[in-house]
N, C-alpha and C positions, 0 to 999 in steps of 0.2 A: 504492499498499500504505500503512495507517495504519499507524502509528508511537508506540510509549510510552517511556517511560523504565522500567526495573526498580528497581523500590524508589527510596528517594529521592537514591541515590550512583551506581547501576550504568546500565549502557551503554540509550541508545536503539535499539529493538529494533521487528522488524514486528512486528503481532500475532500473526504467524501464525510459526512455523520448523520448518524441518523434523528431524524424528527422526530418528536413524542405530542406532537399534537391532535390525532388521530387515535392514542392514547387515551385522550380523555374522556372518548366513548358516548360524546357528546356529536358535534356538529359532523361528524362521518356515519353518522349511526351506532348503536353498540355496541359492545365488544361483542368476541364470539363467546370471549372466558379470560378471565387474568391471565390463566397459564399459557394463553397464545401468544398476548401482547409481550408476557415479559421475556417467551422463548425467542421473539422476534429481535426485543431488546439486546438478549444473549447471542443471538445467529450474528446480529451487527459487532459484537467485540470479536465472536469469533473470526471474524472478515476482516478483518482488521481494523476496522470502526473504531477509533481512541478517542471518542465525544458524543454525546444524546444532550442535542437539545429539547428543554422542554419549559414550561410556565407555569402560574400559579392558575390561567385561566384556564385552562385544556382542561375542561371537565371539576372545573372547580375545584382544583387539587388534586383529580383523579391522577393523571398523566403524572404528575411530583411523586406519588401514591408508587405507584408502577414501577416508576424509572428506581426508585429507593429499591425495590422488591430485587427486580431484575441486577442491582449492582451490590446486593449484598457478597461479601466475600473477595468483591473481583473492583474495591473504589480505588488502589492505588493503579487497575489497569488502564482507566481513561479518563478523560476532562466531566465534569457534569454545566452546564449551561441553562439556565434557568429566568425569566422575570416577572418584573414586576408592572402591573398595569393601573393605569392610572382609574381615578374613582369615574361611573359609579361600579366600571365590569370589574374591574383592579381592588386592591388594597388604597389605591390612592397615591400619590404624588407631593404628595407634603412629608416633610423630613423624618417626623415620627413615623405616618405610615408607611413610608419608606422602610425604615431597619423593622417595625414589628412584620412586614409582609418576609423581609430577609430570613426574619430567623422563623417565620412559621413553612417557607419553604423548606429550610433546610430541617425541621422537625421530619416535617414529610419526606423528603429524601434521604433519612437521615443519614445525614453526613454534619460535619464540623467547617463546612468551608465549600463553597462555590469554586469553578476555576472563571466562570463569568458570567459576570449576575446586568442585569439590562433591563432597560426603561422598552417597554412593549409600543406601545405607540405616544405620540404626543399627548401630551394633559390638552385639555379644552377647558377647565374646569376655572382657570384663573390662577394655579401655583406655578409661579417663575422656574422656568427650566431651572434657573441658577442655584436657588434653592434646592429645590431637587437634584440635580449633579454634587451639591456640595455634598449631602446626603451619601449619596453614592459612594462620594471621595472615604469618606466616613468607615464607608464598611470592609475599604479595602486596611485602612489603617488599623481598624480592630482584626482584620484576620477573615472577616465571614466569609470575604469573596478576592479570590486572589486577582481576579482583572474587570472591570466597566467596560459597557457598553449600551451601545442606540439598537434601537427600529425603526423601521418606518419613520426616518427623520432624513431632513432635507438639511441640505448645506448649510443655512443662515441657525437652525439650531443647533446643529452639529460646534460651528465656530464659537456660540452662548455658553456651547459646554467644555469648549476647548479653552475659552479665558479662564475659569475655574481648576478642569483637573484634563488630561490627560483620555482622550476618547480611544479605549482600544480597538473596540470593532462597530460597526455598519452591520446589520442585519435588513436587505430589505428583497424585495419580490425582485427574481430576474431569472430568464427562460429565453427559449427560441420564439416563445411567444409575447414575450412580454420584457421587452427591454428598453424602454422609460427614455431616461438622458445620461445613462451609465456612460456614456461617450465623454462626458465631462467630469462626471462625478466621480467616476473610478481615479483616472490619474491626479486629480486632486486630493484624493481621501492617500492611494501610492505615494503622493509627495509628502502628507504631514504624518507617515507609518498608522494608520489608520486601518487592518486588515477588513473586509467587506467578505460578509456569509450572505453566501445566493436561497433566500428560501422562497419554493415554491419552480426548483429547476425543474422540474416532469411538468411544469402546467397543472398541475391538484390530479392529475394522474392521466393527461391528454398524449402526454409526449412517450410513457410506457408502452405504449403499443396495445394494452390488451383493451381497449374499449375499441367498437366495431361502430354502426351508426347507429343503428338499430337498440344501441345502451340503452335500461332506465334507469336509473339512481332510484333509492327504494326517497318518501318525501321524509324524513328524518337525517336524510344527507343533505348537505346546504345545496351542491352541486345540480338537486333537481329544479332548484328553482323555486318550489314549494315555501318557501319561506320568503326572508326580507332578500331581497335582492340587490348585491353594489355592484359594482366596478367590475370587481372579477369574474364573476356570475356572468354579467353584460358580453364581456368580451371574449370568455371562453367559450362558456355551456348556454347560451342561448341559440335560439335552433336557428339563427339567421347568421349564425357564426362556425358552431361545431364542425358541421360538416366539414366546412373547409381548411378545417385545421385538422380534422382528421384524414382527408384527402391528404397532405402534405406528410404527416403521421408514415403514411402508406411508401413515400418517394425516402423519408429519411430510414425507413424498413429494409428498401433497398441498397443506398447504403450500409448500414449494418449488418447487411449478408458479406454483400462485398471483403466487408473486414472481418468477417468470421465472429459480429458481435450480436447485440440484439438495439431494439429502439432506447430502451430506458439509459442503460449505462454509456451510449454512443450521445445523445441529450446530458448526461451529464457531466461527460468531458468535454463538450465545447464550451459547455457552462464557465466550469472551469480553469479550462484554457486561456481565456478572457481576460487583460492585461488588468492587474486590479483585483482581481477577486481570488479571496484565499479558499478559499471551500464552499461546500453546497451541503444544504440541507434536506434528505431524501428520504421520509420518512415512508412505513407500511406494518400492518400489523401481520406480515404475512413474511415466514422466515426467509423460504425460497427466494421471495421478491426482493429480499433485503439482501441477499447473498449475493443477485445480478443485480443489484446497486453495485458494490461491494466493489464488484470487477472492474467499474469507473479506475479506481485506482493501480491498476495496470497495464489498461487501458492507453495504446498511443494515438497523436491525429499529425500527419503534418499540415504544413499551409496550405496548401490548395485544399484537403480533406476541408476544411474547416469555414474554407471561404463557401467550396459547394454546401456545406450544409449551411451555411447562411442565408447562400442567396434561395434554398429550399423554402426558407421561411420570410423574405423578405415580405411587404408587404407591394 
């Protein structure tokens, strides 16, 4: 498994880590069983992934609890990343709330520290980010977190945090389907020693190669569109978008066949090969899928192949 340092001062991690959002058992439908989810997490470690990313909001702590069970006896083999969310969904971003949230996460995870503690998304309740980031810095000083980062933040918010304490990482969405404005942001982050963790690198399942045009998601799966529909759903899973995405995935499959691999590790490899991207977060409750994702760590692409893949998904 290929390893990289997260930013200029963060931990050395595998280029693919295990994402535990699904393990919360809510927005992706209920877990088949605790044992199945824990087996998937342990499969990730066995396959060479060295970190697990979770959050207090994933299943209201369920994900963290399952991560805690999965890493019992193996804590020294991996890094644990988690996040605090702003209120009302999360504990909140006031300094005392951040401290409380961190301690509760540590309790659920069954560990005395996390390797990366992150702000899950920007606060909209009026708490100045400088106050929140000062509380995050205090967690490092107390030894409760080794490193601190942000998620779903833009450059302005990161600069405000940097004025208080160095930001070790940014976790934002990035995939062949959702590239955003990263052509400018990634080099800026790289220059400042801020690592980048790509979430949603498989387009929340679209780029895995496992979906067919007639696929139907359960009503309790956010991808069904039966609940509150956000930008991700509109751009990825709406009836007007999904068929075209799946057509491109079939062309990606042809490239994968030629290289002796499958669409999932190929899409993941493309993502982690982009300048400024440190690693990608790939989650699944299926141990077989996890092992497939881990193949990314040994896959190599040349410039021509990366360019070919990019063109397949150009708008």
